[in-house]
C-alpha positions in Angstrom: 0.0 0.0 0.0 1.4 3.4 -1.0 1.3 6.2 1.5 0.4 9.7 0.6 2.9 11.3 3.0 6.1 10.3 1.3 7.2 13.9 0.5 6.9 17.4 2.0 4.2 18.2 -0.6 2.2 15.1 0.5 2.5 16.2 4.1 1.3 19.8 3.3 -1.5 18.3 1.2 -2.7 16.2 4.1 -2.5 19.0 6.6 -4.4 21.4 4.3 -7.0 18.7 3.7 -7.6 18.1 7.4 -7.8 21.9 8.0 -10.1 22.5 5.1 -12.4 19.7 6.2 -12.6 21.0 9.8 -13.1 24.6 8.7 -15.4 23.8 5.8 -17.6 21.9 8.1 -17.8 24.8 10.5 -18.5 27.3 7.7 -21.4 25.1 6.5 -23.0 24.8 9.9 -22.5 28.3 11.5 -24.6 31.4 10.9 -23.9 33.0 7.6 -22.7 36.5 7.1 -21.1 36.9 10.5 -17.5 38.0 11.1 -16.7 34.5 12.2 -18.2 33.1 9.0 -16.1 35.4 6.9 -12.9 34.7 8.8 -13.5 30.9 8.6 -14.4 31.3 5.0 -11.1 32.9 4.1 -9.3 30.1 6.1 -11.3 27.5 4.1 -10.5 29.3 0.8 -6.7 29.4 1.5 -6.6 25.8 2.8 -8.3 24.7 -0.4 -5.9 26.7 -2.6 -3.0 24.9 -0.8 -4.7 21.6 -1.0 -5.4 21.9 -4.8 -2.0 23.4 -5.4 -0.1 20.6 -3.7 -2.3 18.0 -5.6 -0.4 19.0 -8.7 2.9 18.1 -7.0 1.8 14.5 -6.3 2.4 12.0 -9.0 3.2 8.9 -7.0 0.0 7.0 -7.8 0.1 7.0 -11.6 3.4 8.7 -12.4 1.7 11.2 -14.6 -1.2 13.7 -14.7 -4.3 11.7 -13.9 -7.9 11.7 -12.9 -7.1 13.1 -9.4 -5.4 16.1 -11.0 -8.6 16.6 -13.1 -10.6 16.4 -9.8 -8.3 19.1 -8.3 -9.0 21.3 -11.3 -12.8 20.8 -10.8 -12.3 21.5 -7.1 -10.4 24.7 -7.8 -13.1 25.8 -10.3 -15.8 25.2 -7.8 -13.9 27.1 -5.1 -13.3 30.1 -7.4 -16.9 30.1 -8.7 -18.0 30.3 -5.0 -15.5 33.0 -4.1 -15.8 35.4 -7.1 -19.4 36.4 -6.4 -18.4 37.6 -2.9 -16.0 40.1 -4.4 -18.1 41.2 -7.3 -21.5 41.2 -5.6 -23.0 40.6 -9.0 -25.6 39.8 -10.3 -27.2 41.9 -7.7 -30.0 39.5 -6.6 -28.2 36.2 -7.2 -24.6 36.6 -6.1 -25.3 35.3 -2.5 -27.0 32.1 -3.6 -24.3 31.5 -6.2 -21.6 31.9 -3.5 -23.5 29.6 -1.2 -24.1 26.9 -3.9 -20.6 26.7 -5.2 -19.0 26.8 -1.7 -21.5 24.1 -0.6 -20.4 21.9 -3.5 -16.8 22.7 -2.8 -17.2 21.2 0.7 -19.2 18.2 -0.7 -16.3 17.6 -3.2 -13.9 17.7 -0.3 -15.9 15.1 1.6 -16.1 12.9 -1.5 -12.3 13.1 -1.9 -11.8 12.2 1.7 -14.2 9.2 1.4 -12.3 8.1 -1.7 -9.0 8.4 0.0 -10.2 6.5 3.0 -11.9 3.6 1.1 -8.9 3.0 -1.1 -6.9 2.3 2.0 -8.9 -0.9 2.8 -6.6 -3.8 1.9 -7.5 -5.9 -1.1 -10.2 -3.6 -2.5 -10.4 -2.6 -6.1 -9.0 1.0 -6.2 -11.1 2.6 -8.9 -14.3 0.9 -7.7 -13.8 2.3 -4.3 -13.0 5.8 -5.6 -16.2 5.6 -7.8 -18.4 4.4 -5.0 -17.1 7.1 -2.6 -17.2 9.9 -5.1 -20.6 9.1 -6.5 -22.1 8.2 -3.2 -21.0 11.3 -1.3 -21.8 13.6 -4.2 -25.3 12.1 -4.6 -26.0 12.5 -0.8 -24.8 16.1 -1.1 -27.0 16.8 -4.1 -30.0 15.3 -2.3 -29.4 17.4 0.8 -29.0 20.5 -1.3 -32.2 19.9 -3.2 -34.1 19.1 0.0 -32.9 22.2 1.9 -32.2 24.8 -0.9 -35.5 26.6 -0.5 -35.0 27.0 3.3 -31.3 28.0 2.8 -32.2 30.4 0.0 -34.8 32.1 2.2 -32.4 32.5 5.0 -29.8 34.2 2.7 -32.2 37.1 1.8 
């Protein structure tokens, strides 16, 4: 079994991932728009930038650019699409729900990556099957929760 922490980049990646998971969870559950929310949001944003950046330094699994690097690009896009509306405050009546939606899915993607990483560590399990199960399963749960609670969340953002 290959270990992720075989380099400084791997260690920084793991530390950023743990930090982003902890802070991302807090940001999702605390009251929105407060000073604490903004402070933790910035911490989440920078943790995710480090996490995604270090992902491009890790090639031990396949030896080349692979599907996990593509996932890091998707993660980075989701993160930026969630952060840009905060700075632009446009479109006027939709920026807040866009911020919330993309940041929510950024955290869901982080949970999916964590589940994938965890399930692939089970000895004698098919690697890509476990990655698929974890990624699809967590993402599907995240989508169902989002669809179920979006009306309530959107109303609370106004």
